KEROPA-846397 format. One record per residue (C-alpha): residue in three letters; x, y, z. Coordinates in steps of 0.1 Angstrom, whole numbers, plus 5000, padded with zeros to 4 digits. Layout:
<recs>
@type->ALA	u->X	v->Y	w->Z $
...
</recs>
This chain:
<recs>
@type->MET	u->5272	v->5095	w->5189 $
@type->LYS	u->5240	v->5065	w->5202 $
@type->CYS	u->5210	v->5068	w->5178 $
@type->ALA	u->5176	v->5057	w->5180 $
@type->MET	u->5162	v->5048	w->5142 $
@type->ALA	u->5125	v->5050	w->5149 $
@type->GLN	u->5100	v->5037	w->5128 $
@type->ILE	u->5068	v->5044	w->5137 $
@type->ASN	u->5037	v->5039	w->5120 $
@type->PRO	u->5014	v->5073	w->5127 $
@type->THR	u->4979	v->5081	w->5114 $
@type->VAL	u->4975	v->5111	w->5090 $
@type->GLY	u->4960	v->5134	w->5109 $
@type->ALA	u->4959	v->5121	w->5147 $
@type->MET	u->4986	v->5147	w->5152 $
@type->GLU	u->4981	v->5147	w->5191 $
@type->ALA	u->4983	v->5107	w->5190 $
@type->ASN	u->5006	v->5104	w->5169 $
@type->VAL	u->5027	v->5127	w->5194 $
@type->ARG	u->5019	v->5110	w->5224 $
@type->VAL	u->5039	v->5078	w->5211 $
@type->MET	u->5071	v->5093	w->5197 $
@type->LEU	u->5074	v->5108	w->5232 $
@type->GLU	u->5070	v->5074	w->5242 $
@type->TRP	u->5092	v->5064	w->5219 $
@type->ALA	u->5120	v->5089	w->5232 $
@type->ALA	u->5116	v->5088	w->5264 $
@type->ALA	u->5126	v->5051	w->5264 $
@type->ALA	u->5158	v->5059	w->5238 $
@type->ALA	u->5165	v->5085	w->5265 $
@type->ASP	u->5163	v->5057	w->5291 $
@type->ARG	u->5187	v->5027	w->5271 $
@type->GLY	u->5210	v->5062	w->5262 $
@type->ALA	u->5203	v->5076	w->5227 $
@type->ASP	u->5219	v->5113	w->5223 $
@type->LEU	u->5195	v->5109	w->5191 $
@type->ILE	u->5157	v->5096	w->5179 $
@type->VAL	u->5145	v->5101	w->5140 $
@type->PHE	u->5115	v->5099	w->5127 $
@type->PRO	u->5099	v->5098	w->5095 $
@type->GLU	u->5089	v->5121	w->5073 $
@type->LEU	u->5057	v->5139	w->5080 $
@type->ALA	u->5053	v->5122	w->5114 $
@type->MET	u->5036	v->5147	w->5128 $
@type->THR	u->5007	v->5148	w->5100 $
@type->GLY	u->5014	v->5111	w->5092 $
@type->TYR	u->5016	v->5109	w->5048 $
@type->PRO	u->5000	v->5118	w->5031 $
@type->PRO	u->4980	v->5144	w->5048 $
@type->GLN	u->4963	v->5155	w->5012 $
@type->ASP	u->4939	v->5184	w->5010 $
@type->LEU	u->4938	v->5181	w->5052 $
@type->LEU	u->4970	v->5203	w->5036 $
@type->GLU	u->4946	v->5233	w->5027 $
@type->LYS	u->4930	v->5234	w->5062 $
@type->ARG	u->4943	v->5260	w->5081 $
@type->ASP	u->4935	v->5247	w->5116 $
@type->PHE	u->4954	v->5211	w->5108 $
@type->ILE	u->4990	v->5233	w->5098 $
@type->ASP	u->4983	v->5248	w->5133 $
@type->ARG	u->4980	v->5220	w->5155 $
@type->ASN	u->5007	v->5202	w->5137 $
@type->LEU	u->5030	v->5238	w->5147 $
@type->SER	u->5018	v->5236	w->5183 $
@type->CYS	u->5022	v->5191	w->5180 $
@type->LEU	u->5055	v->5203	w->5170 $
@type->GLN	u->5059	v->5222	w->5201 $
@type->ASP	u->5045	v->5194	w->5226 $
@type->LEU	u->5071	v->5170	w->5214 $
@type->ALA	u->5098	v->5197	w->5215 $
@type->GLN	u->5097	v->5190	w->5253 $
@type->ILE	u->5113	v->5159	w->5251 $
@type->SER	u->5144	v->5169	w->5236 $
@type->HIS	u->5157	v->5188	w->5272 $
@type->ARG	u->5164	v->5149	w->5273 $
@type->ILE	u->5171	v->5133	w->5243 $
@type->ALA	u->5174	v->5156	w->5204 $
@type->VAL	u->5147	v->5149	w->5181 $
@type->ILE	u->5145	v->5147	w->5149 $
@type->VAL	u->5116	v->5151	w->5128 $
@type->GLY	u->5089	v->5154	w->5096 $
@type->HIS	u->5066	v->5180	w->5097 $
@type->VAL	u->5048	v->5206	w->5080 $
@type->ASP	u->5064	v->5243	w->5083 $
@type->ARG	u->5049	v->5275	w->5069 $
@type->SER	u->5067	v->5291	w->5044 $
@type->GLY	u->5065	v->5330	w->5047 $
@type->LEU	u->5063	v->5336	w->5016 $
@type->THR	u->5039	v->5360	w->4996 $
@type->ALA	u->5040	v->5333	w->4962 $
@type->GLY	u->5035	v->5301	w->4960 $
@type->ARG	u->5015	v->5277	w->4978 $
@type->GLY	u->5027	v->5291	w->5016 $
@type->LEU	u->5041	v->5256	w->5027 $
@type->TYR	u->5073	v->5234	w->5036 $
@type->ASN	u->5076	v->5195	w->5042 $
@type->SER	u->5099	v->5201	w->5066 $
@type->VAL	u->5124	v->5183	w->5089 $
@type->SER	u->5132	v->5201	w->5127 $
@type->LEU	u->5158	v->5192	w->5153 $
@type->LEU	u->5147	v->5196	w->5185 $
@type->ARG	u->5168	v->5203	w->5219 $
@type->GLU	u->5165	v->5217	w->5252 $
@type->GLY	u->5129	v->5219	w->5243 $
@type->LYS	u->5133	v->5240	w->5210 $
@type->ARG	u->5138	v->5242	w->5174 $
@type->ALA	u->5175	v->5242	w->5172 $
@type->ALA	u->5174	v->5238	w->5132 $
@type->THR	u->5149	v->5230	w->5102 $
@type->GLY	u->5152	v->5225	w->5067 $
@type->HIS	u->5130	v->5219	w->5036 $
@type->LYS	u->5119	v->5192	w->5016 $
@type->ILE	u->5140	v->5201	w->4977 $
@type->LEU	u->5131	v->5176	w->4959 $
@type->LEU	u->5085	v->5173	w->4954 $
@type->PRO	u->5076	v->5143	w->4932 $
@type->THR	u->5049	v->5151	w->4909 $
@type->TYR	u->5045	v->5110	w->4898 $
@type->ASP	u->5027	v->5076	w->4909 $
@type->VAL	u->5010	v->5086	w->4940 $
@type->PHE	u->5028	v->5114	w->4947 $
@type->ASP	u->5015	v->5152	w->4940 $
@type->GLU	u->5040	v->5174	w->4962 $
@type->ASP	u->5036	v->5202	w->4942 $
@type->ARG	u->5001	v->5206	w->4948 $
@type->TYR	u->5008	v->5215	w->4985 $
@type->PHE	u->5044	v->5227	w->4994 $
@type->ASP	u->5071	v->5249	w->4979 $
@type->PRO	u->5107	v->5231	w->4973 $
@type->GLY	u->5131	v->5240	w->4998 $
@type->GLU	u->5163	v->5260	w->4984 $
@type->ARG	u->5194	v->5248	w->4996 $
@type->PRO	u->5194	v->5217	w->5019 $
@type->CYS	u->5201	v->5215	w->5060 $
@type->TRP	u->5231	v->5203	w->5080 $
@type->VAL	u->5237	v->5204	w->5118 $
@type->GLU	u->5263	v->5202	w->5145 $
@type->LEU	u->5252	v->5177	w->5175 $
@type->CYS	u->5275	v->5150	w->5194 $
@type->GLY	u->5309	v->5167	w->5173 $
@type->GLU	u->5293	v->5150	w->5142 $
@type->ARG	u->5279	v->5173	w->5111 $
@type->LEU	u->5247	v->5161	w->5102 $
@type->GLY	u->5232	v->5170	w->5067 $
@type->LEU	u->5191	v->5168	w->5072 $
@type->THR	u->5170	v->5151	w->5036 $
@type->VAL	u->5136	v->5140	w->5033 $
@type->CYS	u->5127	v->5112	w->5016 $
@type->GLU	u->5131	v->5120	w->4977 $
@type->ASP	u->5161	v->5146	w->4982 $
@type->ILE	u->5175	v->5111	w->4983 $
@type->TRP	u->5168	v->5094	w->4953 $
@type->ASN	u->5190	v->5089	w->4926 $
@type->PRO	u->5176	v->5072	w->4901 $
@type->ASP	u->5206	v->5070	w->4879 $
@type->PHE	u->5214	v->5041	w->4907 $
@type->LEU	u->5186	v->5023	w->4891 $
@type->GLY	u->5198	v->5025	w->4857 $
@type->GLN	u->5164	v->5054	w->4854 $
@type->GLU	u->5165	v->5084	w->4840 $
@type->LYS	u->5172	v->5114	w->4867 $
@type->ARG	u->5140	v->5134	w->4872 $
@type->TYR	u->5158	v->5164	w->4890 $
@type->HIS	u->5181	v->5192	w->4878 $
@type->GLN	u->5194	v->5197	w->4919 $
@type->ASP	u->5215	v->5166	w->4942 $
@type->PRO	u->5205	v->5182	w->4979 $
@type->VAL	u->5239	v->5152	w->4983 $
@type->ARG	u->5260	v->5160	w->4962 $
@type->GLU	u->5259	v->5196	w->4977 $
@type->LEU	u->5254	v->5188	w->5014 $
@type->ALA	u->5288	v->5169	w->5004 $
@type->LEU	u->5303	v->5196	w->4992 $
@type->GLU	u->5297	v->5211	w->5030 $
@type->ARG	u->5320	v->5177	w->5045 $
@type->ILE	u->5294	v->5168	w->5063 $
@type->ASP	u->5301	v->5135	w->5087 $
@type->ARG	u->5267	v->5117	w->5083 $
@type->LEU	u->5235	v->5117	w->5058 $
@type->ILE	u->5204	v->5116	w->5072 $
@type->ASN	u->5171	v->5112	w->5052 $
@type->ILE	u->5134	v->5106	w->5068 $
@type->SER	u->5111	v->5095	w->5049 $
@type->ALA	u->5075	v->5076	w->5037 $
@type->SER	u->5084	v->5056	w->5008 $
@type->PRO	u->5054	v->5031	w->5000 $
@type->TYR	u->5058	v->4995	w->4998 $
@type->CYS	u->5050	v->4978	w->4957 $
@type->ARG	u->5069	v->4946	w->4954 $
@type->GLY	u->5111	v->4944	w->4947 $
@type->ARG	u->5106	v->4981	w->4967 $
@type->PRO	u->5128	v->4976	w->4994 $
@type->PHE	u->5158	v->4957	w->4977 $
@type->SER	u->5162	v->4982	w->4950 $
@type->ARG	u->5153	v->5012	w->4975 $
@type->LEU	u->5184	v->4997	w->5000 $
@type->GLU	u->5201	v->4994	w->4966 $
@type->MET	u->5203	v->5030	w->4958 $
@type->LEU	u->5206	v->5037	w->4996 $
@type->GLN	u->5236	v->5017	w->4994 $
@type->GLY	u->5250	v->5036	w->4959 $
@type->VAL	u->5245	v->5067	w->4974 $
@type->ALA	u->5263	v->5066	w->5007 $
@type->ARG	u->5292	v->5051	w->4981 $
@type->ARG	u->5295	v->5076	w->4957 $
@type->TYR	u->5299	v->5103	w->4985 $
@type->GLN	u->5318	v->5080	w->5010 $
@type->LEU	u->5293	v->5094	w->5034 $
@type->PRO	u->5274	v->5073	w->5063 $
@type->MET	u->5234	v->5076	w->5063 $
@type->ILE	u->5206	v->5069	w->5087 $
@type->TYR	u->5179	v->5062	w->5068 $
@type->VAL	u->5140	v->5061	w->5086 $
@type->ASN	u->5111	v->5050	w->5072 $
@type->GLN	u->5075	v->5049	w->5078 $
@type->VAL	u->5052	v->5020	w->5083 $
@type->GLY	u->5018	v->5012	w->5086 $
@type->GLY	u->4987	v->5016	w->5060 $
@type->ASN	u->4968	v->5052	w->5051 $
@type->ASP	u->4942	v->5043	w->5022 $
@type->GLU	u->4955	v->5029	w->4994 $
@type->LEU	u->4995	v->5034	w->5005 $
@type->ILE	u->5010	v->5006	w->5027 $
@type->PHE	u->5048	v->5013	w->5037 $
@type->ASP	u->5073	v->4988	w->5044 $
@type->GLY	u->5097	v->5006	w->5068 $
@type->THR	u->5129	v->4985	w->5064 $
@type->SER	u->5151	v->5017	w->5077 $
@type->VAL	u->5184	v->5012	w->5082 $
@type->ALA	u->5220	v->5024	w->5087 $
@type->LEU	u->5247	v->5021	w->5063 $
@type->ASP	u->5285	v->5029	w->5065 $
@type->GLN	u->5303	v->5050	w->5043 $
@type->ALA	u->5306	v->5021	w->5019 $
@type->GLY	u->5276	v->5010	w->5018 $
@type->ASN	u->5277	v->4980	w->5040 $
@type->VAL	u->5243	v->4972	w->5065 $
@type->LEU	u->5248	v->4987	w->5103 $
@type->ARG	u->5212	v->4980	w->5114 $
@type->LEU	u->5183	v->4975	w->5095 $
@type->GLY	u->5151	v->4979	w->5106 $
@type->THR	u->5114	v->4951	w->5105 $
@type->SER	u->5101	v->4951	w->5073 $
@type->PHE	u->5058	v->4957	w->5077 $
@type->GLU	u->5064	v->4965	w->5117 $
@type->GLU	u->5072	v->4990	w->5141 $
@type->CYS	u->5103	v->4995	w->5152 $
@type->CYS	u->5133	v->5012	w->5172 $
@type->CYS	u->5165	v->5004	w->5162 $
@type->ASP	u->5195	v->5022	w->5183 $
@type->ILE	u->5229	v->5022	w->5165 $
@type->ASP	u->5266	v->5037	w->5179 $
@type->THR	u->5276	v->5055	w->5153 $
@type->HIS	u->5311	v->5048	w->5167 $
@type->ASP	u->5303	v->5009	w->5161 $
@type->SER	u->5311	v->4995	w->5132 $
@type->ARG	u->5296	v->4961	w->5133 $
@type->LEU	u->5279	v->4951	w->5106 $
@type->GLU	u->5241	v->4935	w->5108 $
@type->GLU	u->5242	v->4898	w->5110 $
@type->GLU	u->5208	v->4894	w->5106 $
@type->PHE	u->5214	v->4913	w->5068 $
@type->GLY	u->5236	v->4890	w->5062 $
@type->GLU	u->5223	v->4854	w->5066 $
@type->ALA	u->5190	v->4872	w->5048 $
@type->ALA	u->5209	v->4884	w->5019 $
@type->GLY	u->5217	v->4847	w->5015 $
@type->ARG	u->5183	v->4828	w->5016 $
@type->GLU	u->5162	v->4830	w->4987 $
@type->ILE	u->5134	v->4857	w->4992 $
@type->ASP	u->5097	v->4848	w->4990 $
@type->GLU	u->5082	v->4872	w->4971 $
@type->MET	u->5042	v->4863	w->4978 $
@type->GLU	u->5050	v->4858	w->5014 $
@type->GLU	u->5065	v->4896	w->5015 $
@type->VAL	u->5033	v->4907	w->4992 $
@type->SER	u->5011	v->4891	w->5021 $
@type->LYS	u->5030	v->4907	w->5052 $
@type->ALA	u->5015	v->4936	w->5029 $
@type->LEU	u->4982	v->4931	w->5025 $
@type->VAL	u->4979	v->4918	w->5057 $
@type->LEU	u->4995	v->4949	w->5070 $
@type->GLY	u->4973	v->4972	w->5049 $
@type->LEU	u->4939	v->4959	w->5055 $
@type->ARG	u->4946	v->4959	w->5094 $
@type->ASP	u->4955	v->4993	w->5091 $
@type->TYR	u->4927	v->5003	w->5068 $
@type->ALA	u->4901	v->4988	w->5092 $
@type->ARG	u->4919	v->5000	w->5125 $
@type->LYS	u->4924	v->5036	w->5113 $
@type->CYS	u->4888	v->5034	w->5097 $
@type->GLY	u->4872	v->5030	w->5136 $
@type->PHE	u->4862	v->4990	w->5121 $
@type->THR	u->4869	v->4958	w->5145 $
@type->ASP	u->4852	v->4938	w->5126 $
@type->VAL	u->4846	v->4923	w->5089 $
@type->VAL	u->4825	v->4904	w->5065 $
@type->LEU	u->4833	v->4892	w->5031 $
@type->GLY	u->4814	v->4869	w->5009 $
@type->LEU	u->4825	v->4832	w->5007 $
@type->SER	u->4827	v->4819	w->4971 $
@type->GLY	u->4841	v->4789	w->4974 $
@type->GLY	u->4865	v->4805	w->4948 $
@type->ILE	u->4901	v->4815	w->4948 $
@type->ASP	u->4898	v->4847	w->4956 $
@type->SER	u->4879	v->4853	w->4985 $
@type->ALA	u->4896	v->4822	w->5001 $
@type->VAL	u->4926	v->4843	w->4999 $
@type->VAL	u->4911	v->4875	w->5011 $
@type->CYS	u->4892	v->4853	w->5040 $
@type->ALA	u->4928	v->4841	w->5051 $
@type->LEU	u->4944	v->4879	w->5053 $
@type->ALA	u->4915	v->4890	w->5073 $
@type->ALA	u->4916	v->4863	w->5098 $
@type->GLU	u->4955	v->4871	w->5103 $
@type->ALA	u->4955	v->4903	w->5097 $
@type->LEU	u->4917	v->4909	w->5121 $
@type->GLY	u->4921	v->4879	w->5143 $
@type->PRO	u->4895	v->4845	w->5133 $
@type->GLU	u->4869	v->4855	w->5152 $
@type->HIS	u->4866	v->4890	w->5139 $
@type->VAL	u->4861	v->4879	w->5098 $
@type->TRP	u->4825	v->4869	w->5088 $
@type->GLY	u->4824	v->4853	w->5055 $
@type->ILE	u->4790	v->4841	w->5036 $
@type->ALA	u->4785	v->4818	w->5018 $
@type->MET	u->4751	v->4829	w->4990 $
@type->PRO	u->4749	v->4801	w->4971 $
@type->SER	u->4725	v->4804	w->4941 $
@type->GLU	u->4706	v->4782	w->4915 $
@type->TYR	u->4739	v->4775	w->4896 $
@type->SER	u->4763	v->4770	w->4923 $
@type->THR	u->4780	v->4742	w->4930 $
@type->GLY	u->4779	v->4723	w->4956 $
@type->HIS	u->4819	v->4721	w->4963 $
@type->SER	u->4817	v->4756	w->4963 $
@type->LEU	u->4800	v->4752	w->4990 $
@type->GLU	u->4817	v->4723	w->5008 $
@type->ASP	u->4848	v->4744	w->4999 $
@type->ALA	u->4841	v->4772	w->5015 $
@type->GLU	u->4826	v->4759	w->5045 $
@type->ALA	u->4859	v->4739	w->5048 $
@type->LEU	u->4883	v->4772	w->5048 $
@type->ALA	u->4857	v->4786	w->5076 $
@type->ARG	u->4864	v->4758	w->5096 $
@type->ASN	u->4905	v->4757	w->5090 $
@type->LEU	u->4903	v->4797	w->5096 $
@type->GLY	u->4881	v->4791	w->5126 $
@type->ILE	u->4856	v->4821	w->5114 $
@type->ARG	u->4818	v->4829	w->5119 $
@type->TYR	u->4805	v->4814	w->5088 $
@type->ASP	u->4768	v->4817	w->5075 $
@type->VAL	u->4750	v->4802	w->5041 $
@type->ILE	u->4722	v->4829	w->5028 $
@type->PRO	u->4709	v->4815	w->4995 $
@type->ILE	u->4693	v->4839	w->4969 $
@type->HIS	u->4674	v->4818	w->4956 $
@type->GLN	u->4643	v->4839	w->4970 $
@type->GLY	u->4657	v->4875	w->4963 $
@type->PHE	u->4672	v->4868	w->4918 $
@type->ASN	u->4635	v->4852	w->4917 $
@type->ALA	u->4618	v->4883	w->4938 $
@type->PHE	u->4639	v->4905	w->4913 $
@type->ARG	u->4629	v->4882	w->4882 $
@type->GLN	u->4590	v->4882	w->4889 $
@type->MET	u->4592	v->4926	w->4896 $
@type->LEU	u->4613	v->4928	w->4862 $
@type->ARG	u->4594	v->4902	w->4840 $
@type->PRO	u->4567	v->4935	w->4825 $
@type->VAL	u->4599	v->4952	w->4810 $
@type->PHE	u->4625	v->4921	w->4802 $
@type->GLU	u->4590	v->4902	w->4784 $
@type->GLY	u->4599	v->4881	w->4754 $
@type->ARG	u->4636	v->4889	w->4763 $
@type->PRO	u->4663	v->4858	w->4769 $
@type->GLU	u->4679	v->4858	w->4801 $
@type->ASP	u->4714	v->4874	w->4798 $
@type->LEU	u->4735	v->4896	w->4813 $
@type->ALA	u->4712	v->4912	w->4826 $
@type->GLU	u->4705	v->4885	w->4853 $
@type->GLU	u->4736	v->4873	w->4857 $
@type->ASN	u->4745	v->4914	w->4875 $
@type->ILE	u->4714	v->4907	w->4895 $
@type->GLN	u->4722	v->4876	w->4915 $
@type->ALA	u->4759	v->4894	w->4921 $
@type->ARG	u->4738	v->4926	w->4934 $
@type->VAL	u->4715	v->4908	w->4958 $
@type->ARG	u->4748	v->4893	w->4967 $
@type->GLY	u->4758	v->4931	w->4972 $
@type->VAL	u->4731	v->4941	w->4988 $
@type->ILE	u->4727	v->4910	w->5014 $
@type->LEU	u->4768	v->4921	w->5031 $
@type->MET	u->4755	v->4957	w->5023 $
@type->GLY	u->4729	v->4951	w->5046 $
@type->VAL	u->4749	v->4928	w->5072 $
@type->SER	u->4774	v->4954	w->5073 $
@type->ASN	u->4743	v->4982	w->5089 $
@type->LYS	u->4735	v->4960	w->5112 $
@type->PHE	u->4766	v->4946	w->5125 $
@type->GLY	u->4788	v->4979	w->5121 $
@type->ARG	u->4810	v->4959	w->5099 $
@type->LEU	u->4835	v->4972	w->5069 $
@type->VAL	u->4828	v->4940	w->5043 $
@type->LEU	u->4860	v->4932	w->5015 $
@type->THR	u->4857	v->4932	w->4980 $
@type->THR	u->4874	v->4904	w->4971 $
@type->GLY	u->4882	v->4907	w->4935 $
@type->ASN	u->4917	v->4907	w->4919 $
@type->LYS	u->4928	v->4928	w->4894 $
@type->SER	u->4926	v->4910	w->4862 $
@type->GLU	u->4886	v->4908	w->4866 $
@type->LEU	u->4893	v->4951	w->4874 $
@type->ALA	u->4910	v->4954	w->4849 $
@type->VAL	u->4886	v->4940	w->4821 $
@type->GLY	u->4856	v->4948	w->4837 $
@type->TYR	u->4847	v->4910	w->4846 $
@type->CYS	u->4829	v->4928	w->4873 $
@type->THR	u->4797	v->4940	w->4883 $
@type->LEU	u->4791	v->4974	w->4895 $
@type->TYR	u->4769	v->4977	w->4926 $
@type->GLY	u->4772	v->4933	w->4933 $
@type->ASP	u->4803	v->4924	w->4938 $
@type->MET	u->4823	v->4957	w->4938 $
@type->SER	u->4806	v->4971	w->4970 $
@type->GLY	u->4824	v->4968	w->4995 $
@type->GLY	u->4848	v->4992	w->5019 $
@type->LEU	u->4882	v->4976	w->5004 $
@type->ALA	u->4895	v->4956	w->4979 $
@type->VAL	u->4920	v->4942	w->4992 $
@type->ILE	u->4932	v->4919	w->4958 $
@type->SER	u->4924	v->4940	w->4937 $
@type->ASP	u->4968	v->4947	w->4928 $
@type->LEU	u->4974	v->4910	w->4925 $
@type->LEU	u->4961	v->4898	w->4889 $
@type->LYS	u->4946	v->4863	w->4891 $
@type->THR	u->4978	v->4840	w->4887 $
@type->GLU	u->4995	v->4863	w->4911 $
@type->VAL	u->4963	v->4851	w->4937 $
@type->TYR	u->4971	v->4817	w->4932 $
@type->ARG	u->5010	v->4823	w->4941 $
@type->LEU	u->4995	v->4840	w->4968 $
@type->ALA	u->4975	v->4814	w->4975 $
@type->ARG	u->5002	v->4784	w->4977 $
@type->SER	u->5025	v->4808	w->5000 $
@type->ILE	u->4995	v->4808	w->5025 $
@type->ASN	u->4995	v->4771	w->5022 $
@type->ARG	u->5035	v->4770	w->5027 $
@type->ASP	u->5029	v->4753	w->5064 $
@type->ARG	u->4990	v->4729	w->5060 $
@type->GLU	u->4965	v->4733	w->5043 $
@type->ILE	u->4940	v->4765	w->5050 $
@type->ILE	u->4925	v->4768	w->5016 $
@type->PRO	u->4914	v->4738	w->5008 $
@type->ASN	u->4940	v->4721	w->4981 $
@type->ARG	u->4906	v->4715	w->4952 $
@type->VAL	u->4898	v->4758	w->4954 $
@type->LEU	u->4934	v->4761	w->4938 $
@type->THR	u->4928	v->4730	w->4914 $
@type->LYS	u->4893	v->4740	w->4898 $
@type->PRO	u->4885	v->4762	w->4869 $
@type->PRO	u->4873	v->4793	w->4880 $
@type->SER	u->4840	v->4804	w->4882 $
@type->ALA	u->4816	v->4829	w->4889 $
@type->GLU	u->4787	v->4805	w->4887 $
@type->LEU	u->4758	v->4832	w->4875 $
@type->ARG	u->4746	v->4809	w->4847 $
@type->PRO	u->4744	v->4765	w->4842 $
@type->ASP	u->4784	v->4755	w->4838 $
@type->GLN	u->4800	v->4788	w->4839 $
@type->LYS	u->4837	v->4795	w->4836 $
@type->ASP	u->4859	v->4823	w->4833 $
@type->GLU	u->4876	v->4809	w->4804 $
@type->ASP	u->4844	v->4817	w->4786 $
@type->SER	u->4843	v->4852	w->4785 $
@type->LEU	u->4884	v->4862	w->4788 $
@type->PRO	u->4915	v->4844	w->4779 $
@type->ALA	u->4932	v->4823	w->4799 $
@type->TYR	u->4946	v->4838	w->4824 $
@type->GLU	u->4979	v->4826	w->4816 $
@type->VAL	u->4978	v->4845	w->4787 $
@type->LEU	u->4958	v->4876	w->4799 $
@type->ASP	u->4978	v->4885	w->4828 $
@type->PRO	u->5006	v->4889	w->4811 $
@type->ILE	u->4992	v->4912	w->4786 $
@type->LEU	u->4975	v->4930	w->4812 $
@type->ARG	u->5009	v->4932	w->4833 $
@type->GLY	u->5019	v->4950	w->4798 $
@type->TYR	u->4995	v->4970	w->4793 $
@type->VAL	u->4988	v->4988	w->4826 $
@type->GLU	u->5019	v->4983	w->4847 $
@type->GLU	u->5047	v->4988	w->4824 $
@type->TYR	u->5020	v->5014	w->4796 $
@type->LEU	u->5032	v->4994	w->4765 $
@type->SER	u->5013	v->4998	w->4732 $
@type->PRO	u->4991	v->4971	w->4716 $
@type->SER	u->5016	v->4972	w->4689 $
@type->GLU	u->5045	v->4969	w->4717 $
@type->LEU	u->5027	v->4936	w->4734 $
@type->ILE	u->5019	v->4923	w->4699 $
@type->ARG	u->5062	v->4924	w->4682 $
@type->SER	u->5064	v->4906	w->4720 $
@type->GLY	u->5049	v->4873	w->4704 $
@type->PHE	u->5012	v->4882	w->4714 $
@type->ASP	u->4985	v->4870	w->4702 $
@type->GLU	u->4970	v->4905	w->4678 $
@type->ALA	u->4931	v->4897	w->4682 $
@type->THR	u->4938	v->4885	w->4718 $
@type->VAL	u->4956	v->4920	w->4727 $
@type->ARG	u->4934	v->4942	w->4706 $
@type->ARG	u->4906	v->4926	w->4724 $
@type->VAL	u->4921	v->4928	w->4758 $
@type->VAL	u->4932	v->4960	w->4755 $
@type->GLY	u->4893	v->4974	w->4746 $
@type->LEU	u->4881	v->4957	w->4775 $
@type->VAL	u->4905	v->4975	w->4796 $
@type->ASP	u->4898	v->5011	w->4782 $
@type->ARG	u->4864	v->5010	w->4779 $
@type->ASN	u->4860	v->4998	w->4816 $
@type->GLU	u->4872	v->5027	w->4835 $
@type->TYR	u->4844	v->5037	w->4846 $
@type->LYS	u->4841	v->5011	w->4869 $
@type->ARG	u->4872	v->5015	w->4880 $
@type->LYS	u->4863	v->5047	w->4894 $
@type->GLN	u->4837	v->5036	w->4916 $
@type->ALA	u->4856	v->5004	w->4929 $
@type->ALA	u->4864	v->5001	w->4970 $
@type->PRO	u->4908	v->5016	w->4972 $
@type->GLY	u->4923	v->4987	w->4972 $
@type->LEU	u->4956	v->4981	w->4987 $
@type->ARG	u->4991	v->4990	w->4964 $
@type->VAL	u->5013	v->4963	w->4960 $
@type->THR	u->5027	v->4970	w->4923 $
@type->ASN	u->5046	v->5003	w->4909 $
@type->LYS	u->5013	v->5011	w->4888 $
@type->ALA	u->4981	v->5003	w->4911 $
@type->PHE	u->4944	v->5013	w->4897 $
@type->GLY	u->4938	v->5039	w->4917 $
@type->MET	u->4954	v->5069	w->4927 $
@type->GLY	u->4982	v->5060	w->4911 $
@type->ARG	u->4971	v->5056	w->4874 $
@type->ARG	u->4951	v->5089	w->4867 $
@type->ILE	u->4934	v->5078	w->4834 $
@type->PRO	u->4898	v->5101	w->4818 $
@type->ILE	u->4869	v->5080	w->4817 $
@type->VAL	u->4856	v->5100	w->4786 $
@type->GLN	u->4881	v->5095	w->4764 $
@type->ARG	u->4887	v->5081	w->4726 $
@type->PHE	u->4917	v->5075	w->4724 $
@type->GLU	u->4923	v->5041	w->4705 $
@type->PRO	u->4962	v->5032	w->4710 $
@type->ARG	u->4980	v->5009	w->4685 $
</recs>
C-alpha cells in the first residue's frame, strides 16, 4: 500500500478552507499513485475548537464538509479527523472521531477513547469517549485507527499511567497489520523527541508498524510541530515529517528502507534554542495571519527582550512588515537608543523614535494636585510604561498593526511588568521563556551573524524608569531567580523542596510570594506562545482570589 502522511496546518473554524487544502493534497497524492492519504486529528475543524463545539451550526458544517471531502475518495482513500454526533441520550453528544472515506462515503468511523483533561486539554468538557477501537481493511491490510491520546502510554516515559484502558493493546489482539494514529499534539521543548521515543516504544511492545500524522501550525497559544512519522514494527524510522512546516511524506508499506536523514540528524547535537526559535516564528506567523494581520509594531528599548521579539517577528513576517518604535524618557541611556537603531538597521525594519517626555510630564502635571506631598515612586515609573503603551496602541489603531508585547516569563512570574503599559498588546511572543533563556535564544539568533548588537547581550538589564536603575535592584539575579521559578512554576515544587535542594530560604520565600501575589496581572496579560510544559495561560489554572500559603 502506498500511503501519504499529510501534515497540514488547519485553521480553527475555517472548515471550507481546510477542506480545500485537503482536497488539493489528496488529489496530488493520488496523482503520485498513493492508495491512501492520512490527515491529522480534527483536521476538519482545526484543533482545539473549544466552545465552538457548543454551536449546532459548527457541527453541521463540519459534517457537510466531511461529505465534500469524501468526493475525492473515488480516487484515493482518506483517513481524517472530524467531529461526529454520538446519538446518545445522555452525555456530551459528540465524539472526537476518525473516519475512513472510500468510494465517496464514510466506510468506517472510530471514536477517540482516551479524552485528556490535563494541562491544555479539556476534551471531557466536549466529547463522549468511544467504547472500543476501530479497525478497517484496505489494500489487503488490517489498519487500526486511533486518535492522539489513544496511543499515549506514559509508562514508556517513566510516568504513571493515566488510563485503565489501552486501545492499542485491544487493537493488537485483533491482529491488525498496522497502527494509524491521527494527532494534534502540541509542541513544548523536548516534546518531538520524547513523543518519538513513546511511539517507538509502542511499536516495539506490540510489534506493530505505525503511521503517525500530527497537525502543524499555531492556534492561539498552542504551537503544533508536526514531526509526523512512519515506523516499522521494531520502531525504526521509515519516514519523518519536517518539524514546524507543512509537508506530505509518501511511504510504501512494503518498503523497509530507513529514513537516511533521520539517521544523520540523530548523530548531531540538537540546538534546543534553534528549535524554540522555529516554534516561536511559526506561532507568531500563524497568530498574525489567522487573526487577519499582516503587520506588527513593537517598542524597541535597546534591551534583550525587545531585540529578540523583533528578530523573531522579522523572520516570521518579513522585515517590511515590522515597525520598531523607540520611546525614550529622561532616564533612557544613549546606548539604548544606539542599540535599538543598530538592531533595526541589521534587520531592515522600519524604525522611529517617539520621545515620551511631553506625555510623561503632562501626566505629572495633571496628577500633581492629588500626588502633592508624596515622593516620586512606582506610580511615576508605571506612568512612563503606560504612556508607551498608549503610543503603541495608537499606532496599532491608526495603521491596523498587531502590537507585540516583549515581556519574558521571569518578569510575568514575579509581576515585574506594568498592567496597561508594557503588557499592552495582542500577543506575548516570549512570555514562556525565562530571562536566562531569552539570552540563550539571542545567542542562537546571532549564530551566523550579528543581528542583535553584542552590547545588548552583555549590559545589565534595566527597565530604565528611574536613574541608574537595574533589574537586580528589585529582583534576585536572574541566574538565581530563574531556577527557582522553573521549580515552582513548571515543576510545582514546594518552597520546602526548593530550600532543601540548596536555594536560600529567604530568597525562595520572597520569590514564591511574588509569584502568588501577581496572578491578577497574568490573567490580564496578552496570550503567550507556549514552548514549555507549563506556560502561563490555558494550561495553568490558579485562582486570583486564594489564600493558600505553600510551605
